[in-house]
N, C-alpha and C positions, 0 to 999 in steps of 0.2 A: 590463609589469607581470605578475607571476606570479599564477596562479589558485590559490586555496586549495583543496586537495583534501579529500575526505571522510576523516575520522579516526574509526576505530572504537576506542572506549575501553570499559573495564569498565562505566562509568556508562551509556553508550549501550546496551550489550548488555543491561543490567538493564532499561532503559526499553523496549527492543524486546521482551524477554520478558514484561514486565508488560502491554504493549500487546497482545501475542498472547493472553495469559490473559484480558484484558478482552474481546477479540473472541470468544474461545471461549465465555465465559460468556454473552455476548449473542447468540451465533450471528450475528455481524455479516456481512453480505454484502460482496462486492467492490464498492468504491465506483466502479470503472470500468465494470463490466458488469452489476452488480446481481444476479449469480447467487451461490448459496451457496458458501462456501469450505469445503474439507474440513479441519476442525480436528483430525481424527484423524491426519493426516500431520504429520511433522516439518516445521516452517517452512522454506520454501525448498527442499524436497526433490523436489517434483514440480510439474507445471504447475498443478494445482488446489490446491496447498498455499498457506498464508498467507505473505505478505510485508508488511512495513511499507513503505508507499509514502509519499513526501513530496508533499504537494499542490504546494508550490513546490519543484521539484527542487533538491537540494543543489548541483548544478553551476551553477544560476542564482543562488542565494543561500545560501552556506555557513553564514551565521549562523543559519539556521532548521533546521539538522540536528537539534538537540536540543530543539526546541520541540514539545511534545506537540500543540499546536493545529495543527501542520503535518502530523501523522501521519494516514494513512488505511489502512484494511484493504484488501488487494488480493490477487488470485491472483498467483502468481509469473509466469505467462505474460502476464497483463494488464500487470503492472509492466514486464516485459521489453519487450513490444511498445510500450508508451507511451514508454519510455526517458525522456528529459528534455524531451519535447514537451508542449504543453498537452493536457489530456484531450479526447477527442472527446465532445461533448455529446450526450446521449441525449434522446429525447422522453419518457422515463419508461416506466412499466409500461403495456402495452396493456390496454385495457378488455375487448377481445375479439379473436379472430383475424379479420383482414380478408383477403379473397380477392383 
């Protein structure tokens, strides 16, 4: 059985651009590491730049590629490192530095 591959269409490019603009307006952090994303950089151009990440990877469920509920703001490097694996869960923001 053949696996359906990711398809980039004009409609998806428009969705991706709108998602970037929404993240830029809200200054949304990376959903994977919680750190700020540099929205002054062109998306996908540097490790700290923005990339649209899919909560459920497209390789796992191609039907969710165009579903905005599956979109997450991420750093390019975080998205690359995650690949199509489940995200590593975090304990959240530390209340103070522990020694």
